[in-house]
Steps between C-alpha positions, in 0.01 A plus 500: 500500500650840405549762771209730571497848357445809713148536362417141592634545853292818542189325371553201730549731799179690422300179461633370832426827680145498362463136604603580855272804527195314366564201726544733799159658435349151480669394822382821668140419411546147635663642815210740559247224441665259743536774761133590460595859424390518137164653594684795655631595157233373262121521494366163629297453180823523297709274721432194282604687185821617668578147611448375145721779366788348697477200267533734202798672660672166557426393141645824365806461723553150360472640146765762580727227636438297184583804285828549692593135450415518130717810460783326688476206259512739206142467381233765527192426711283735292404371159366835381803719565274734698707531816539845643857578589552644849648849528874517446551743787582358843307783667189425294522129585542575870200732489277252317591200714503714814137593440414132532744418780397784730148366574644153552761628743242702689256210503744248641642755746165582656 
């Protein structure tokens, strides 16, 4: 297998970061459900929908992991060539991922 290019390494890193963030949101929903605290954050009528959304988050996290593994093997996971490249700027990436990590950090801290 040839060595990975810089673009491939960046793409793999972004897929893995997205995988971790999506899985963390899913685990947070499971954590709140098991602790019985989900109704403090969500309307009781929507609690079932939120619980089911955790399944979707886990499925999307698995897809991101699959996409990272496909990129690592040198094949593209998307057949349509419709991937959106992440921003090239480190500051923009930190801002975008930080917007998702901040609620997670606050949720697990409190």
